[in-house]
VEXLO-887032 format. One record per residue (C-alpha): residue in three letters; x, y, z. Coordinates in Angstrom, 3 decimals, padded with zeros to 6 digits, m for minus. Each point is the difference from the previous one (the first is absolute). Example, Ala and Ser with C-alpha at 12.3 -4.5 7.8 and 13.67 -1.06 7.14 Angstrom:
// residues 2
("ALA",(012.300,m004.500,007.800));
("SER",(001.370,003.440,m000.660));
//
This chain:
// residues 507
("MET",(061.476,053.197,054.691));
("LYS",(m002.229,002.296,m001.950));
("SER",(m003.106,001.048,001.919));
("LEU",(m003.399,m000.741,m001.629));
("GLY",(m002.634,002.588,m000.588));
("PHE",(m003.612,m000.273,001.170));
("SER",(m001.328,m001.194,m003.328));
("GLU",(002.693,m002.693,m000.269));
("LEU",(m000.682,m001.240,003.531));
("TRP",(m003.719,m000.190,m000.752));
("ALA",(000.610,m002.061,m003.210));
("ASP",(002.288,m002.400,001.894));
("LYS",(m002.684,m000.612,002.604));
("ARG",(m002.580,m000.729,m002.716));
("ARG",(002.281,m002.621,m001.596));
("ARG",(000.527,m001.767,003.310));
("ALA",(m003.738,m000.010,000.730));
("ALA",(m000.733,m001.583,m003.397));
("VAL",(002.548,m002.797,000.585));
("LEU",(m001.559,m000.691,003.427));
("LEU",(m003.512,m000.245,m001.506));
("VAL",(001.145,m002.477,m002.689));
("ALA",(001.624,m002.244,002.640));
("LEU",(m003.114,000.119,002.179));
("ALA",(m002.223,m000.963,m002.969));
("ALA",(002.205,m003.018,m000.784));
("VAL",(m000.331,m001.240,003.591));
("VAL",(m003.808,000.344,m000.106));
("VAL",(m000.290,m001.902,m003.319));
("GLY",(002.227,m002.822,001.279));
("ALA",(m002.044,m000.403,003.151));
("ALA",(m003.239,m000.064,m001.980));
("GLY",(001.406,m002.695,m002.307));
("MET",(000.962,m002.220,002.922));
("PHE",(m003.476,000.467,001.469));
("VAL",(m001.681,m001.097,m003.284));
("VAL",(002.256,m003.067,m000.309));
("ASN",(m000.636,m001.092,003.588));
("ARG",(m003.743,000.565,m000.401));
("THR",(m000.086,m002.115,m003.201));
("TRP",(001.792,m002.966,001.504));
("PHE",(m002.025,000.281,003.169));
("SER",(m003.359,000.088,m001.826));
("SER",(000.969,m003.022,m002.140));
("GLY",(000.694,m002.103,003.045));
("VAL",(003.634,m000.743,m001.009));
("SER",(003.015,001.344,001.812));
("ALA",(002.334,002.220,m001.966));
("PRO",(002.934,m001.925,m001.459));
("THR",(003.316,000.456,001.710));
("GLN",(003.027,001.208,m001.900));
("ALA",(001.546,m003.453,000.206));
("GLY",(m003.163,m001.709,m001.318));
("ALA",(m000.188,002.402,m002.906));
("GLU",(003.637,m000.607,m000.878));
("HIS",(m000.540,m003.797,m000.165));
("GLY",(m003.225,000.232,m002.083));
("ASP",(m002.242,m001.481,002.750));
("ASN",(m003.539,m000.276,m001.474));
("GLY",(m001.765,m002.016,002.661));
("GLY",(000.311,m003.359,m001.777));
("ARG",(m001.634,001.160,m003.260));
("GLY",(001.356,000.088,m003.542));
("VAL",(003.595,001.024,m000.412));
("GLY",(000.473,003.694,m000.646));
("GLU",(m003.543,000.934,001.202));
("GLU",(m000.541,003.117,002.012));
("ALA",(m002.993,m001.444,001.832));
("GLU",(m002.833,002.003,001.403));
("SER",(m002.937,m001.727,001.664));
("MET",(m003.291,000.979,001.536));
("ALA",(m002.296,m002.282,002.021));
("ILE",(m003.685,m000.012,m000.930));
("THR",(m002.803,m001.890,001.693));
("LEU",(m003.087,m001.125,m001.916));
("SER",(m002.577,m002.192,001.696));
("LYS",(m001.048,m003.159,m001.833));
("GLU",(m003.594,001.206,m000.074));
("LYS",(001.095,002.556,m002.588));
("TRP",(001.970,m002.425,m002.155));
("GLU",(m002.958,m001.318,m001.969));
("VAL",(m001.374,003.478,m000.656));
("ALA",(003.422,001.196,m001.166));
("GLY",(000.533,m003.120,m002.133));
("LEU",(003.242,m000.670,001.832));
("ARG",(002.016,m002.963,m001.299));
("ILE",(003.430,m001.154,001.160));
("ALA",(002.558,m002.144,m001.801));
("PRO",(003.608,m000.967,000.800));
("VAL",(002.886,001.497,m001.925));
("LYS",(001.622,m002.510,m002.370));
("ARG",(003.490,m000.495,m001.271));
("GLY",(000.436,m001.521,m003.419));
("ALA",(000.575,000.654,m003.682));
("MET",(m001.787,002.499,m002.202));
("SER",(000.266,001.290,m003.524));
("SER",(000.323,003.734,m000.166));
("VAL",(m001.662,002.173,m002.587));
("ALA",(001.746,002.803,m001.848));
("TRP",(m002.403,002.881,m000.640));
("VAL",(000.470,002.133,m003.092));
("THR",(m001.946,003.053,m001.072));
("GLY",(m002.778,m000.335,m002.553));
("LYS",(m003.200,001.759,m000.910));
("LEU",(m003.583,m000.683,m000.983));
("SER",(m001.234,001.052,m003.419));
("LEU",(m003.096,m000.352,m002.141));
("ASN",(m000.587,m003.295,m001.728));
("GLU",(000.862,001.091,m003.528));
("ASP",(m001.989,m002.899,m001.427));
("ARG",(m003.106,001.479,001.638));
("LEU",(000.575,003.663,m000.829));
("ALA",(m002.016,001.558,m002.838));
("HIS",(000.801,003.269,m001.775));
("ILE",(m003.377,000.840,m001.515));
("TYR",(m000.203,001.965,m003.246));
("SER",(m002.929,000.895,m002.205));
("LEU",(m000.062,m001.952,m003.267));
("VAL",(m001.807,002.850,m001.745));
("ASP",(000.337,003.757,m000.296));
("GLY",(m002.719,002.028,001.628));
("ARG",(m001.159,002.221,002.843));
("VAL",(m000.561,m001.193,003.574));
("HIS",(m003.733,m000.024,000.600));
("GLU",(000.049,m001.346,003.575));
("VAL",(002.523,m001.204,002.621));
("LEU",(m001.501,m002.721,002.181));
("VAL",(002.788,m000.707,002.546));
("GLN",(002.320,001.943,002.242));
("PHE",(003.627,m000.461,000.957));
("GLY",(000.307,m002.850,002.518));
("ASP",(m003.338,m001.646,m000.800));
("ASP",(m000.240,m003.778,m000.017));
("VAL",(m001.381,m001.303,m003.282));
("LYS",(m001.225,m003.336,m001.313));
("GLN",(000.862,m001.647,m003.279));
("GLY",(m002.076,001.493,m002.807));
("GLN",(m001.144,002.999,002.059));
("PRO",(m000.285,003.222,m002.075));
("LEU",(002.657,002.571,000.915));
("ALA",(m000.867,002.774,m002.453));
("VAL",(m002.137,000.746,m003.075));
("VAL",(001.465,001.586,m003.155));
("ASP",(m001.962,001.620,m002.842));
("SER",(001.529,m001.361,m003.224));
("LYS",(m001.002,000.621,m003.631));
("GLU",(001.872,m003.160,m000.927));
("VAL",(m002.158,m002.125,002.289));
("GLY",(m003.206,001.664,m001.193));
("ALA",(000.898,m000.582,m003.654));
("ALA",(000.900,m003.634,000.685));
("LYS",(m003.325,m000.640,001.735));
("LEU",(m001.957,001.659,m002.824));
("ALA",(001.866,m002.073,m002.579));
("LEU",(m000.809,m003.158,001.948));
("PHE",(m003.666,000.938,000.197));
("LYS",(m000.186,000.659,m003.788));
("ASN",(001.847,m003.196,m000.898));
("ARG",(m002.320,m002.006,002.208));
("LEU",(m003.014,001.400,m001.878));
("ASP",(001.627,m000.828,m003.332));
("ALA",(000.710,m003.511,001.217));
("GLU",(m003.618,m000.469,001.032));
("PHE",(m001.218,001.098,m003.455));
("ALA",(002.538,m002.231,m001.702));
("LYS",(m001.104,m002.924,002.099));
("VAL",(m003.675,000.438,m000.913));
("ASN",(000.872,000.365,m003.685));
("ASP",(002.204,m003.064,000.098));
("GLU",(m002.710,m002.102,001.627));
("TRP",(m002.410,001.121,m002.755));
("ARG",(002.483,m000.762,m002.765));
("GLN",(000.793,m003.413,001.414));
("LYS",(m003.693,m000.889,000.054));
("ILE",(m000.475,001.180,m003.602));
("ASN",(002.970,m002.032,m001.155));
("THR",(m001.169,m003.130,001.793));
("ASN",(m003.561,000.308,m001.331));
("THR",(001.183,000.755,m003.547));
("GLN",(002.254,m003.029,m000.080));
("GLU",(m002.839,m002.199,001.234));
("LEU",(m002.376,001.471,m002.628));
("ILE",(002.475,m000.714,m002.773));
("LYS",(000.354,m003.604,001.155));
("ALA",(m003.804,m000.415,000.033));
("LEU",(m000.369,001.455,m003.489));
("GLN",(002.746,m002.224,m001.322));
("LYS",(m002.043,m002.976,001.124));
("GLY",(m002.964,001.288,m002.029));
("ALA",(m002.381,000.634,002.861));
("PRO",(m003.407,001.434,m001.018));
("ILE",(m000.641,003.728,000.410));
("THR",(m002.714,m000.645,002.572));
("GLN",(002.376,m002.061,002.113));
("ILE",(002.694,002.686,m000.337));
("ASP",(m002.437,002.579,001.382));
("ASP",(m000.816,m002.225,002.975));
("MET",(003.672,m000.666,000.756));
("PHE",(001.471,003.506,m000.420));
("GLY",(m002.925,002.372,000.170));
("ASP",(000.917,001.397,003.457));
("LYS",(003.802,m000.125,m000.327));
("PRO",(001.864,003.230,m000.853));
("MET",(001.942,m000.034,m003.278));
("GLY",(m000.152,003.579,m001.246));
("ASP",(m000.124,000.368,m003.815));
("TYR",(001.403,m003.446,m000.493));
("ARG",(m003.428,m001.668,000.464));
("GLN",(m001.693,001.945,m002.793));
("GLN",(002.852,m000.445,m002.470));
("MET",(000.228,m003.719,000.616));
("LEU",(m003.764,m000.641,m000.095));
("VAL",(m000.546,002.048,m003.208));
("ALA",(002.793,m001.898,m001.742));
("TYR",(m001.271,m003.282,001.334));
("ALA",(m003.585,000.719,m001.096));
("SER",(001.147,000.918,m003.526));
("LEU",(002.037,m003.165,m000.187));
("HIS",(m002.904,m002.041,001.312));
("LYS",(m002.395,001.506,m002.642));
("SER",(002.372,m000.344,m002.972));
("LYS",(000.791,m003.547,000.973));
("ALA",(m003.712,m000.848,000.173));
("ASP",(m000.650,001.586,m003.398));
("TYR",(002.842,m001.848,m001.620));
("GLU",(m001.009,m003.338,001.495));
("ARG",(m003.656,000.542,m001.051));
("LEU",(000.888,000.783,m003.635));
("GLN",(002.509,m002.783,m000.146));
("SER",(m002.615,m002.490,001.114));
("LEU",(m002.382,000.945,m002.867));
("GLY",(002.458,m001.101,m002.629));
("ALA",(001.394,001.611,m003.139));
("ASN",(m003.185,m000.594,m002.126));
("VAL",(m002.196,002.030,002.353));
("VAL",(002.395,002.817,001.014));
("ALA",(001.931,002.001,m002.491));
("GLY",(003.712,m000.440,000.260));
("LYS",(000.538,003.709,000.495));
("GLN",(m002.169,000.079,003.151));
("LEU",(001.816,m002.974,001.497));
("ILE",(003.335,001.577,m000.698));
("THR",(m001.127,003.262,001.599));
("ALA",(m001.287,m001.794,003.090));
("LYS",(003.221,m001.908,000.281));
("ALA",(002.053,003.181,m000.327));
("ASN",(m002.075,001.762,002.667));
("PHE",(000.410,m002.936,002.317));
("GLU",(003.735,m000.148,m000.462));
("SER",(000.310,003.768,000.397));
("ASP",(m001.982,000.020,003.240));
("GLN",(001.985,m002.944,001.238));
("ALA",(003.289,001.767,m000.681));
("THR",(m001.291,003.185,001.608));
("PHE",(m001.091,m001.876,003.078));
("LEU",(003.306,m001.821,000.348));
("ALA",(001.973,003.236,m000.445));
("LEU",(m002.184,001.848,002.495));
("GLN",(000.293,m002.869,002.402));
("GLU",(003.777,000.124,m000.080));
("GLN",(000.024,003.775,000.219));
("LEU",(m002.364,000.257,002.968));
("LYS",(001.689,m002.888,001.785));
("PHE",(003.319,001.868,m000.212));
("THR",(m001.474,003.446,000.685));
("ALA",(m001.860,m001.124,003.124));
("TRP",(003.152,m001.633,001.361));
("GLN",(002.093,003.052,m000.900));
("GLN",(m002.385,002.415,001.759));
("SER",(m000.003,m002.164,003.119));
("LEU",(003.804,m000.083,m000.019));
("LEU",(000.233,003.790,m000.373));
("SER",(m002.425,000.564,002.862));
("GLU",(001.998,m002.387,002.152));
("GLN",(003.189,001.927,m000.781));
("LYS",(m001.668,003.311,000.821));
("LEU",(m001.100,m001.428,003.338));
("LYS",(003.544,m001.101,000.780));
("GLN",(001.322,003.436,m000.919));
("ALA",(m002.543,001.663,002.264));
("GLU",(000.845,m002.370,002.844));
("GLN",(003.701,000.656,m000.571));
("ALA",(m000.618,003.756,000.247));
("VAL",(m001.757,m000.563,003.324));
("ALA",(002.927,m002.106,001.230));
("VAL",(002.474,002.729,m000.974));
("SER",(m002.048,002.648,001.820));
("GLU",(m000.223,m002.204,003.085));
("SER",(003.748,m000.684,m000.087));
("GLN",(000.730,003.730,m000.014));
("LEU",(m001.995,000.345,003.201));
("TYR",(001.503,m003.175,001.488));
("ILE",(003.414,001.607,m000.440));
("LEU",(m001.236,002.933,002.082));
("GLY",(m000.942,m002.353,002.812));
("TYR",(m003.702,m000.578,m000.606));
("SER",(m001.453,m003.408,000.856));
("ARG",(m002.520,m002.073,m001.935));
("GLU",(m002.715,001.041,002.440));
("ASP",(000.907,003.672,m000.489));
("LEU",(m000.376,m000.293,m003.774));
("LEU",(m003.339,m001.773,000.264));
("ALA",(m001.249,002.850,002.184));
("ILE",(000.788,002.713,m002.575));
("ASP",(m003.259,001.710,m000.937));
("LEU",(m000.163,003.398,m001.680));
("ASN",(m003.495,000.636,001.317));
("SER",(000.982,m000.468,003.648));
("GLU",(003.576,001.359,000.041));
("ASN",(m000.597,003.302,m001.824));
("GLU",(002.855,002.415,000.885));
("SER",(001.792,m002.660,002.079));
("ILE",(000.776,m001.902,m003.202));
("SER",(003.483,001.600,000.078));
("HIS",(000.717,m000.835,003.655));
("TYR",(003.045,m002.197,000.602));
("GLU",(000.562,m001.439,003.482));
("ILE",(003.420,m000.605,001.560));
("HIS",(m000.106,m003.117,002.212));
("ALA",(002.174,m001.437,002.776));
("PRO",(001.915,m003.064,m001.276));
("PHE",(m000.022,m001.745,003.414));
("ASP",(m000.816,000.548,003.671));
("GLY",(002.282,002.594,001.552));
("ALA",(000.445,003.568,001.168));
("VAL",(000.292,003.209,m002.006));
("ILE",(003.530,001.213,000.761));
("SER",(000.149,002.663,m002.708));
("LYS",(m002.681,002.201,m001.614));
("ASN",(000.992,002.448,m002.710));
("VAL",(m003.300,001.135,m001.586));
("VAL",(m002.795,002.451,000.702));
("ILE",(m003.351,000.668,m001.654));
("ALA",(000.111,001.594,m003.497));
("GLU",(003.711,m000.751,m000.427));
("ARG",(001.196,m001.134,m003.424));
("VAL",(001.539,m003.468,000.063));
("GLY",(001.650,m002.185,m002.604));
("THR",(001.730,m003.304,m000.404));
("ASN",(003.148,001.432,001.625));
("THR",(m001.794,001.318,003.097));
("GLN",(000.443,m002.077,003.141));
("MET",(m003.271,000.502,001.835));
("PHE",(000.342,m002.295,003.019));
("GLN",(002.250,m002.482,001.726));
("VAL",(m001.652,m002.930,001.748));
("ALA",(002.020,m002.322,002.244));
("ASP",(m000.974,m003.254,001.642));
("LEU",(001.342,000.456,003.536));
("SER",(m001.012,m003.482,001.184));
("THR",(003.474,m001.165,m001.038));
("LEU",(003.308,001.876,000.118));
("TRP",(003.558,m000.594,m001.094));
("VAL",(002.894,m000.258,002.441));
("GLN",(003.228,001.261,m001.556));
("ALA",(003.480,m000.254,001.454));
("ASP",(003.469,000.632,m001.430));
("ILE",(002.278,m002.883,000.952));
("TYR",(003.737,000.597,000.100));
("GLN",(002.380,m002.358,m001.739));
("LYS",(001.304,m001.441,003.258));
("ASP",(m003.537,m001.058,000.991));
("LEU",(m000.871,m001.748,m003.277));
("PRO",(000.707,m003.519,001.371));
("LYS",(m002.679,000.625,002.637));
("LEU",(m002.679,000.333,m002.674));
("LYS",(000.209,m003.733,m000.727));
("LEU",(m000.890,m000.698,003.639));
("LEU",(m003.163,002.087,m000.218));
("GLY",(m001.822,m002.362,m002.348));
("LYS",(m003.267,001.595,m001.144));
("THR",(m000.992,001.656,003.296));
("LEU",(001.214,003.375,001.211));
("HIS",(m000.423,001.318,003.549));
("PHE",(m000.116,003.733,000.635));
("ARG",(m001.149,002.467,002.643));
("THR",(m000.746,003.690,000.239));
("PRO",(002.251,002.104,002.245));
("ASP",(m002.938,000.994,002.211));
("SER",(m000.968,m003.611,000.778));
("ASP",(001.716,m003.276,000.823));
("HIS",(m002.783,m001.951,m001.723));
("GLU",(001.413,m001.932,m002.935));
("HIS",(m001.760,m000.258,m003.347));
("THR",(000.588,m002.600,m002.675));
("ALA",(000.188,000.578,m003.734));
("LYS",(000.416,m002.280,m003.011));
("ILE",(003.210,000.580,m001.930));
("PHE",(m000.540,000.156,m003.763));
("TYR",(003.179,001.670,m001.236));
("THR",(003.660,000.198,000.951));
("GLY",(002.091,002.164,m002.261));
("ASP",(002.432,m001.606,m002.409));
("ILE",(001.979,003.173,m000.720));
("LEU",(002.001,001.947,002.557));
("ASP",(m000.620,003.724,m000.023));
("PRO",(003.426,001.527,m000.764));
("ALA",(m000.804,003.160,001.958));
("THR",(m001.167,m001.603,003.268));
("ARG",(001.593,m003.479,m000.387));
("THR",(m003.335,m001.554,000.944));
("VAL",(m002.661,m002.210,m001.550));
("ARG",(m003.693,000.693,000.346));
("LEU",(m002.137,m002.462,001.981));
("ARG",(m003.766,000.083,m000.494));
("ALA",(m002.764,m001.801,001.861));
("ILE",(m003.778,000.364,000.166));
("VAL",(m001.886,000.309,003.291));
("GLU",(m003.725,m000.285,000.631));
("ASN",(m001.467,003.198,001.446));
("PRO",(m003.781,m000.546,000.237));
("GLU",(m000.496,002.489,002.856));
("ARG",(002.395,002.571,m001.517));
("ARG",(002.007,000.376,003.187));
("LEU",(003.183,000.004,m002.027));
("LYS",(000.474,003.150,m002.057));
("PRO",(001.956,000.474,m003.226));
("GLY",(003.119,002.034,000.679));
("MET",(000.571,m001.459,003.482));
("PHE",(003.555,m000.921,000.868));
("VAL",(000.313,m003.543,001.319));
("GLU",(002.679,m002.311,001.339));
("VAL",(000.473,m003.159,m002.021));
("GLY",(001.351,m003.065,001.769));
("LEU",(002.875,m001.938,m001.544));
("PRO",(001.379,m003.207,001.545));
("GLY",(002.966,000.864,002.244));
("GLU",(002.560,m001.963,001.948));
("SER",(m000.886,m002.925,002.257));
("LEU",(000.686,000.710,003.684));
("VAL",(000.904,m002.825,002.373));
("ASP",(m000.451,m000.093,003.793));
("VAL",(m001.728,003.354,000.471));
("ILE",(m002.680,001.137,002.431));
("THR",(m003.348,000.655,m001.671));
("THR",(m003.436,001.129,001.036));
("PRO",(m003.216,000.895,m001.842));
("SER",(000.031,003.583,m001.261));
("SER",(m003.335,000.497,001.800));
("ALA",(001.944,m000.020,003.287));
("LEU",(001.732,003.273,m000.867));
("GLN",(m001.255,003.286,001.390));
("GLU",(001.502,003.436,m000.483));
("ILE",(000.482,002.490,002.828));
("GLU",(001.642,003.338,m000.722));
("GLY",(001.620,m001.409,m003.149));
("GLN",(001.427,m003.046,001.775));
("ASP",(m001.045,m003.582,m000.817));
("VAL",(m001.110,m001.785,003.189));
("VAL",(m001.619,m003.281,001.021));
("PHE",(m001.801,m001.044,003.171));
("VAL",(001.398,m003.023,001.826));
("GLN",(m001.998,m001.919,002.603));
("THR",(001.885,m000.078,003.302));
("GLY",(m002.757,m001.271,002.320));
("PRO",(m003.590,m001.267,m000.063));
("GLU",(m001.303,003.512,m000.660));
("GLU",(003.261,001.928,m000.277));
("PHE",(001.678,001.164,m003.184));
("GLU",(003.156,001.904,m000.805));
("LYS",(000.701,002.382,m002.842));
("ARG",(003.155,m000.886,m001.907));
("ASP",(001.768,002.123,m002.547));
("VAL",(001.042,m002.169,m002.949));
("THR",(002.095,000.355,m003.088));
("ILE",(m001.528,m001.672,m003.031));
("GLY",(001.774,m001.532,m002.973));
("ALA",(m001.240,m001.787,m003.094));
("ARG",(m003.675,m000.544,m000.772));
("SER",(m001.588,m002.955,m001.735));
("GLY",(m003.749,000.136,m000.393));
("ASP",(m001.544,000.419,003.451));
("VAL",(003.212,m001.023,001.786));
("VAL",(002.698,002.433,001.110));
("GLN",(003.513,m000.590,001.286));
("ILE",(000.833,001.379,003.454));
("ARG",(003.657,000.995,000.227));
("THR",(m000.010,001.243,003.610));
("GLY",(m002.461,000.164,002.861));
("LEU",(m001.332,m003.579,000.220));
("GLN",(001.211,m003.457,000.897));
("PRO",(m001.370,m003.390,m001.088));
("ASP",(m003.113,m001.118,001.908));
("ASP",(m000.888,003.547,001.090));
("LYS",(m003.789,000.163,000.014));
("VAL",(m000.965,002.872,m002.266));
("VAL",(m003.405,001.574,m000.567));
("VAL",(m000.696,m000.636,m003.706));
("ALA",(m003.573,001.365,m000.041));
("GLY",(m001.815,002.624,002.061));
("GLY",(003.190,001.914,000.828));
("PHE",(m001.792,003.299,m000.516));
("ALA",(m001.818,m000.515,003.302));
("LEU",(003.351,m000.248,001.816));
("LYS",(001.252,003.028,m001.874));
("SER",(m003.040,001.926,001.237));
("GLU",(000.644,m001.077,003.588));
("LEU",(003.611,001.113,m000.349));
("MET",(m001.065,003.405,m001.260));
("LYS",(m002.328,000.358,002.985));
("GLU",(002.917,m000.621,002.396));
("PHE",(002.174,002.541,m001.774));
("MET",(m002.781,002.581,000.260));
("ALA",(m000.435,m000.800,003.708));
("ASP",(003.745,000.501,000.595));
("ASP",(m000.071,003.342,m001.801));
("ASP",(m002.815,001.143,002.286));
//
């Protein structure tokens, strides 16, 4: 055999020492593990299972397949009322399971407003900030607009024209009425003195003078003719009688012609003034309509006054269309805006949409939902209800799903758009299963547990395996037997007592 040098002997010794250290460490770790196992079973009050018991699946009379772990807790009855402790027996029976699919909350698109300016202009003032709550009709911003200023000035001018036209029309209507009445009185042959008493204070314009002059001439020529005619042909020369008769007939013809002319002229002038009034009123209506299109109300238009508004005559206010919150703000002071500029978004968050994509295999379950949808948020077991208003009729070829939509009331805004939710669809019906209220479940170190009453004031922690859920009821697969008395309310007090015992054991 070849003899080893010093360096080789030293390396061989180092290798043997390393192997010895590894073996020693394995022994120490194994002993520590056995100590921890024995301590755990000892502290829980249950003897460690034998190899034979483990091979035969012995679980102390509990659900098949359960690896049971228990812990005795004592809670005096004096503390029950304070803790709100309530106990109910476990039941065995039928339940309908619920299949939960993923959905999300979104804005109610029927209550979402993209707000644009209807006019071009420059932002004079911004009255709200991002996230502010606003009321219907509340001003959001003020825009300086030449278009609005010109429209208000045109309305003001047309209103003045309409007022003048109205006064003129009233005057013309009175003249026409009085003239027609005067003509009727003269046709009846009323005396001049009576005519003065009847129409002396009534406005007629030039028509009074023309009619009375013609009437007086007719009255005089008629009197002359009748006087000469009464004297006879022997007394009055025939030439004089003929002249008187001609004058009378001429005045009579003149009066009749003037009568017809003034009767028509007075009516015509009244009709023209009436048409001018209607045109003026139509111009006012057009000016008002232009401002109505821009969102002004009747009260706003009545309040337009050049003397009081001054430079603010061109101000155009942007208003909130309904109660909601400002979820987008895209303007600042002095910025140019136009009809294609989205200035704000306002959303009514008191209602939200629940959206879920339903796979083809689950479509028959939609008929069982009716009009009510149940959903929950992943961070809470509390179920919310929503009203279904749409189930898709077309399958999305990319996802092979149809879109389900429902609306949920959200007055306190606890639900937020964008949240993922779990939507409940009717599942299979389970027969002869053990159930308990979901309020009985507690979680300790990631394990679902319940507390079972074992004595007047004694309770035991039981690890359980849960199955299907339906509303506030949950299926218990392992860990409980029918008629076990389970704490269904106030279990947190027992959980606290259990934690105290664990802390005492650690000390």
